[in-house]
C-alpha positions in Angstrom: 2.7 14.4 -10.0 3.7 11.1 -8.4 4.8 11.4 -4.8 6.7 8.7 -2.8 4.8 7.6 0.3 8.3 7.7 2.0 8.6 11.4 1.4 8.5 13.7 4.4 5.3 15.4 5.4 6.8 18.8 4.5 7.7 17.6 1.1 4.3 16.2 0.4 2.6 19.4 1.6 4.6 21.6 -0.7 4.3 19.1 -3.6 0.5 19.4 -3.5 0.8 23.2 -3.3 3.0 23.3 -6.4 0.6 21.0 -8.2 -2.3 23.2 -7.2 -0.4 26.3 -8.2 0.1 24.8 -11.7 -3.7 24.3 -11.9 -3.8 20.5 -11.5 -4.9 18.0 -8.9 -3.3 15.1 -10.8 -1.2 14.1 -7.8 -1.1 10.9 -5.8 1.1 9.2 -3.2 -0.9 5.9 -3.1 1.4 4.4 -5.7 0.8 0.7 -4.8 -3.0 1.0 -4.8 -5.2 -0.1 -7.7 -8.8 0.4 -6.5 -10.0 3.9 -5.7 -13.7 3.3 -5.9 -14.4 4.4 -2.3 -11.8 7.2 -1.9 -14.5 9.8 -1.3 -15.8 8.0 1.8 -12.3 7.1 3.2 -11.4 8.5 6.6 -9.1 11.5 7.0 -6.1 9.1 7.0 -5.8 5.3 7.2 -4.5 4.6 10.7 -4.1 1.7 13.2 -7.2 2.8 15.1 -5.4 2.4 18.4 -1.9 2.8 19.8 0.8 0.2 19.3 0.7 -0.3 23.1 -3.0 -1.1 23.0 -2.5 -3.5 20.1 -0.7 -6.0 22.4 -3.6 -6.0 24.8 -6.3 -7.1 22.3 -8.1 -10.4 22.9 -8.7 -11.0 19.2 -7.2 -9.6 16.0 -8.1 -10.4 12.4 -5.5 -9.4 9.9 -6.4 -9.3 6.2 -3.8 -9.2 3.5 -0.9 -8.7 6.0 2.5 -10.0 6.8 3.2 -7.8 9.8 6.5 -9.5 10.7 8.0 -8.2 7.4 5.8 -5.2 6.6 5.2 -3.6 10.1 7.7 -5.3 12.5 6.7 -3.2 15.5 3.1 -4.0 15.0 4.1 -7.7 14.4 6.0 -7.7 17.7 3.0 -6.3 19.6 0.7 -8.9 18.0 3.1 -11.6 19.0 3.0 -10.5 22.6 -0.8 -10.5 22.4 -0.9 -14.0 20.9 1.6 -15.4 23.6 -0.7 -13.9 26.2 -3.6 -15.9 24.9 -5.2 -13.6 22.2 -6.7 -15.1 19.1 -4.7 -13.7 16.2 -6.2 -14.7 12.9 -5.3 -14.2 9.2 -6.9 -14.0 5.8 -4.0 -14.1 3.4 -2.9 -15.2 -0.1 0.3 -16.8 1.4 0.8 -18.8 4.5 3.4 -16.5 6.0 5.6 -17.4 9.0 4.6 -15.4 12.1 6.6 -17.1 15.0 3.5 -17.1 17.3 0.4 -19.2 17.6 -2.2 -18.5 14.9 -5.7 -19.2 16.1 -7.3 -19.5 12.7 -6.4 -18.7 9.1 -7.7 -18.8 5.6 -5.1 -19.0 2.8 -6.8 -18.4 -0.5 -6.0 -16.8 -3.9 -6.4 -13.0 -3.9 -9.6 -13.2 -5.9 -11.2 -15.3 -3.1 -10.3 -13.0 -0.2 -13.5 -11.0 -0.3 -15.6 -14.2 -0.2 -13.7 -15.3 2.9 -14.6 -11.9 4.6 -18.2 -12.4 3.5 -18.2 -15.8 5.2 -16.9 -14.2 8.4 -19.5 -11.5 8.2 -22.2 -14.1 7.6 -21.4 -15.4 11.1 -23.2 -12.4 12.6 -27.0 -12.2 12.3 -28.3 -9.4 10.0 -24.7 -8.3 9.2 -24.5 -5.8 6.4 -28.2 -4.8 6.3 -27.2 -1.2 5.5 -24.2 -2.0 3.4 -24.1 -1.5 -0.4 -26.0 -4.1 -2.5 -22.8 -5.7 -3.7 -21.7 -6.3 -0.2 -25.1 -7.6 1.1 -25.5 -10.0 -1.8 -22.0 -11.4 -1.2 -22.8 -12.0 2.5 -26.1 -13.6 1.8 -24.5 -16.0 -0.7 -21.7 -16.9 1.7 -21.4 -20.4 3.2 -19.0 -20.0 6.2 -16.6 -22.9 6.8 -15.2 -23.9 10.2 -12.3 -21.4 10.0 -14.5 -18.5 9.1 -17.0 -19.4 11.9 -14.1 -19.6 14.4 -13.0 -16.1 13.3 -16.6 -14.7 13.8 -16.9 -16.3 17.2 -13.5 -15.1 18.4 -14.2 -11.5 17.4 -17.7 -11.6 18.9 -16.5 -13.0 22.2 -13.5 -10.8 22.6 -13.6 -7.9 25.0 -11.1 -5.9 22.9 -10.8 -6.9 19.2 -9.5 -5.3 16.1 -9.7 -6.0 12.3 -6.6 -4.8 10.5 -6.2 -4.4 6.7 -2.6 -4.7 5.6 -0.7 -3.7 2.5 -2.0 -6.6 0.3 -5.5 -5.7 1.2 -4.9 -2.0 0.3 -3.2 -2.9 -3.0 -5.9 -5.5 -3.9 -8.0 -4.9 -7.0 -11.1 -5.3 -4.9 -9.7 -3.2 -2.0 -12.9 -1.2 -1.6 -15.0 -4.3 -1.4 -12.8 -5.8 1.3 -12.9 -2.5 3.2 -16.7 -2.5 3.1 -16.8 -6.1 4.3 -14.4 -5.3 7.1 -16.6 -2.4 8.2 -19.6 -4.8 8.3 -17.5 -7.3 10.5 -16.4 -4.6 12.9 -19.8 -3.1 13.2 -21.4 -6.5 13.9 -18.7 -7.7 16.4 -17.8 -4.4 18.1 -14.2 -4.6 17.0 -12.1 -1.7 15.9 -11.2 -1.2 12.3 -7.6 -0.2 11.5 -5.0 -0.2 8.7 -1.4 -1.2 8.6 0.0 1.3 6.0 2.7 0.0 3.6 5.3 2.9 3.8 6.9 5.3 6.2 4.6 8.2 5.6 1.4 6.8 3.9 -0.7 8.4 6.7 1.1 11.7 6.2 0.3 11.7 2.5 -3.4 11.8 3.3 -3.0 14.6 5.9 -0.7 16.6 3.6 -3.2 16.4 0.7 -1.0 14.5 -1.7 -4.2 13.2 -3.3 -6.3 14.0 -6.4 -9.6 14.4 -4.5 -8.6 16.2 -1.2 -6.4 19.0 -0.1 -4.5 19.3 3.2 -6.4 18.1 6.3 -9.1 16.7 4.1 -10.0 20.0 2.5 -12.6 19.5 -0.2 -11.5 19.8 -3.8 -13.8 21.5 -6.3 -12.5 19.6 -9.3 -10.7 16.3 -8.4 -7.8 15.2 -10.5 -6.6 11.8 -11.7 -5.4 9.1 -9.3 -2.3 7.1 -10.2 -4.2 4.4 -12.0 -6.0 6.9 -14.1 -2.7 8.7 -14.9 -1.6 5.3 -16.3 -4.7 4.8 -18.3 -4.7 8.4 -19.6 -1.0 9.3 -19.8 -0.1 12.9 -19.1 2.1 15.1 -21.3 4.3 15.9 -18.3 5.2 14.3 -14.9 6.9 15.5 -11.8 8.3 12.6 -9.8 9.1 13.1 -6.1 11.5 10.4 -5.0 9.7 7.9 -7.2 11.2 5.0 -9.3 8.1 4.0 -11.3 9.0 0.5 -12.1 9.6 -0.4 -8.5 7.4 1.9 -6.5 4.0 1.5 -8.3 1.3 -1.1 -8.4 1.7 -1.5 -12.2 5.4 -0.5 -12.3 5.9 -1.4 -16.0 2.7 0.5 -17.0 3.6 3.6 -15.0 7.1 3.6 -16.4 5.8 3.5 -20.0 3.4 6.4 -19.3 6.2 8.5 -17.8 8.7 7.6 -20.5 6.2 8.6 -23.2 5.6 12.0 -21.7 6.8 15.2 -23.4 8.5 16.5 -20.2 9.6 14.8 -17.0 11.1 16.3 -13.9 12.6 14.0 -11.2 13.4 15.1 -7.7 15.4 12.2 -6.2 18.6 11.4 -4.2 19.3 8.8 -6.9 19.4 8.8 -10.6 18.6 5.2 -11.7 18.9 4.1 -15.3 15.2 4.3 -16.1 15.0 7.8 -14.6 18.1 9.0 -16.6 16.5 7.6 -19.7 13.2 9.4 -19.4 13.7 12.5 -17.3 14.4 15.9 -18.9 15.4 17.5 -15.6 17.0 15.9 -12.6 16.9 17.8 -9.4 19.0 16.1 -6.7 17.4 16.1 -3.3 18.6 14.8 0.1 17.5 11.4 1.5 15.5 11.8 4.7 18.7 11.3 6.7 20.1 14.6 5.5 17.1 16.8 6.1 14.7 17.8 8.8 11.2 16.6 8.4 8.2 14.6 9.8 6.7 11.2 9.4 3.3 10.3 10.7 3.2 6.7 11.9 0.3 4.2 11.7 -1.1 5.2 15.1 -1.2 8.9 14.0 1.9 10.1 15.9 3.8 12.9 14.3 7.5 12.1 14.5 9.8 15.0 13.6 13.6 14.6 13.1 16.7 16.6 12.2 19.2 15.7 9.5 22.2 13.7 10.7 24.5 15.1 8.1 24.8 17.9 5.6 23.4 17.3 2.1 26.0 15.9 -0.3 27.2 17.9 -3.3 24.6 19.9 -5.1 21.7 18.1 -3.4 19.2 20.0 -1.2 16.4 19.0 1.1 13.3 18.3 -0.9 11.2 20.8 0.8 13.7 23.6 -0.1 13.7 22.6 -3.8 9.9 22.6 -3.9 9.7 25.9 -2.1 12.1 27.5 -4.6 10.0 26.0 -7.4 7.0 27.7 -5.9 8.9 31.0 -5.7 10.0 30.8 -9.3 6.4 30.1 -10.4 5.3 33.1 -8.3 2.9 31.0 -6.3 1.3 32.3 -3.1 2.2 31.1 0.4 5.7 29.9 -0.4 7.6 32.0 2.1 8.6 29.2 4.5 12.1 29.4 5.9 12.2 26.1 7.7 10.6 22.7 7.6 9.2 23.4 11.1 7.2 26.3 9.7 5.7 24.0 7.1 4.9 21.3 9.7 3.3 23.7 12.1 1.1 25.2 9.4 -0.2 21.8 8.4 -0.6 20.8 12.0 -2.9 23.7 12.7 -5.1 22.7 9.8 -5.2 19.1 10.8 -6.0 19.9 14.5 -8.9 22.1 13.3 -10.6 19.1 11.7 -9.4 16.3 14.0 -12.9 15.0 14.3 -13.5 15.0 10.6 -14.8 11.6 9.3 -16.4 11.5 5.9 -19.6 9.6 5.3 -19.5 5.9 4.8 -21.3 3.8 2.2 -19.2 4.6 -0.9 -19.1 2.6 -4.0 -17.2 -0.7 -4.1 -15.4 -2.8 -6.7 -17.1 -5.9 -8.1 -15.7 -9.4 -7.6 -13.0 -10.8 -9.9 -13.6 -13.9 -11.8 -10.7 -15.8 -10.3 -10.5 -18.4 -13.1 -7.0 -17.7 -14.3 -3.6 -18.3 -12.6 -3.2 -15.4 -10.2 -0.1 -13.5 -9.4 0.6 -12.6 -5.7 2.9 -9.6 -6.1 3.6 -8.5 -2.5 6.7 -6.3 -1.8 9.7 -7.8 -0.1 10.9 -6.0 3.0 14.2 -4.9 1.5 12.5 -3.7 -1.8 10.1 -1.2 -0.2 11.8 2.0 -1.1 14.8 3.4 -3.0 17.0 3.6 0.1 16.8 -0.1 1.1 17.0 -1.2 -2.5 20.5 0.4 -2.5 21.7 -1.0 0.8 24.4 -3.7 0.0 24.1 -5.4 3.3 20.3 -5.7 3.1 20.5 -7.0 -0.5 22.6 -9.9 0.8 20.0 -11.2 3.2 17.8 -14.2 2.4 14.8 -11.8 2.0 16.5 -10.2 -0.9 18.4 -13.1 -2.5 15.8 -15.9 -2.4 14.0 -14.6 -5.5 11.9 -17.2 -7.4 8.4 -17.8 -8.8 6.7 -20.0 -6.1 4.0 -22.6 -6.8 2.5 -25.3 -4.7 3.2 -28.9 -5.9 -0.3 -29.4 -7.2 -0.2 -26.2 -9.3 3.2 -27.1 -10.6 1.9 -30.6 -11.7 -1.1 -29.0 -13.3 1.2 -26.6 -15.2 3.6 -29.4 -16.2 6.5 -27.8 -14.3 9.2 -29.1 -12.0 11.0 -27.7 -9.0 14.2 -25.8 -9.9 13.5 -25.3 -13.6 13.5 -22.0 -15.3 10.1 -20.7 -16.4 8.7 -17.8 -18.3 6.0 -15.7 -16.7 3.8 -13.7 -19.1 1.6 -10.8 -18.0 0.2 -7.9 -20.1 2.2 -8.8 -23.2 5.5 -8.8 -21.2 7.4 -11.7 -19.8 10.4 -12.5 -17.5 12.5 -15.6 -17.0 12.8 -16.8 -13.4 13.6 -19.9 -11.4 10.7 -22.0 -10.2 10.5 -23.1 -6.5 7.9 -25.5 -5.0 6.4 -23.8 -1.9 3.4 -25.3 -0.1 2.6 -21.9 1.5 1.1 -20.8 -1.8 -2.5 -21.8 -2.6 -3.4 -23.7 -5.8 -4.2 -21.4 -8.7 -1.5 -18.8 -7.7 2.1 -18.0 -8.4 3.9 -16.0 -5.7 6.1 -13.5 -7.6 7.1 -10.4 -5.7 6.9 -6.8 -7.0 9.4 -4.0 -6.7 12.4 -6.1 -7.7 14.5 -6.0 -10.8 13.7 -9.6 -11.7 10.0 -8.8 -12.2 10.1 -5.1 -13.1 9.0 -5.7 -16.7 5.8 -7.4 -15.7 2.4 -5.7 -15.1 0.2 -5.2 -12.0 1.1 -6.8 -8.6 -2.1 -8.8 -8.6 -3.9 -10.2 -11.7 -3.8 -12.9 -14.3 -0.5 -14.4 -15.5 0.6 -17.3 -17.6 3.5 -19.5 -16.9 5.4 -21.8 -19.3 8.6 -23.8 -19.2 11.4 -21.7 -20.7 
């Protein structure tokens, strides 16, 4: 079962209960992630680590793989206020994004080099990483910090209140576990807090609701873990249930996930929309309401539960997702499916979460190894107006520059090396698939990379958001 991280808390909770009742833990809401090496040692839910109000009062902040202005505008606004008040706001990113506030230090490098930059920052602290996994220790020992990395270490060490935040690119990164481990070393050595900027409306809620292959609701242990989303791609299932998911747009490897789903014997889709790919591969379409037409709950990055009522009645034959899932549970004669309101579901889960509010799993999990970084690398971040099915269908949003300025972006040096010119049409090849797209010279992109967003129709036929690609003149 693939669950949208934009689903309500109540829908996620019942989705995992349906999966469990069917005898499987093959369920995941972390659709844009690729590295699950350390999932057993992850916290109860990936949160900000502080309130949004506290964020604007930090003296130093290091953001890794994050474009908060477009991904988390409220957090971006608070960071801007902190920067304008004198805080050192710093970045490790694959693109030199625009922030509209002073940036104290930055490292703009290809995705494969981001762990090395973090190792360089960690190396600025004596004995950092002594108790970390061997792969982390060896990377820190081998690091040779440059001036920017040293400045970042110093700023974090000297700050009275500091934070290290991992953004959506860091969480989607093929070496995400390695970067999380390095971030833990940095925060432990500097005294900073560690936090996450989740990439979707209810990513935190998905962890709490148990829409995971290795944990149940409120972090409940699972005797026999199921497959995460990447494993379900590598080992396609005979059947899939999709909860408000469009595989080619909502997943890290959209094309690969769509092929796995399309090749299944039986597919059920619960969604407000029936896109062409879903109509082509789904055997059953169950229309559900968008979040605006149902009551439900989202849990934001700071861990705040935000409940709401529907602003309009569901259209036509659609029904709130939690009601459809509850009826499925009834028809399957599953236990504990007698809820009569979304509030009952929310309160049941809230009691479970409150009972384990201090639960934090052990640290020191396994980490991914380094990538070779020798090939041309794709930077496949997600544009703000492509993040979910609702905004992808908003005509006004799709006419903004964020949605219309679609191109493959290279710096001039990389374009020269590849024998390409600004404005020409190129072909990008990845995993035996290719797309035609316009080339744009953009000096915000480091050499060795092509900035080519995910979750858009122009690139839907390509593979993973990050990885090796080849570009040729069309």
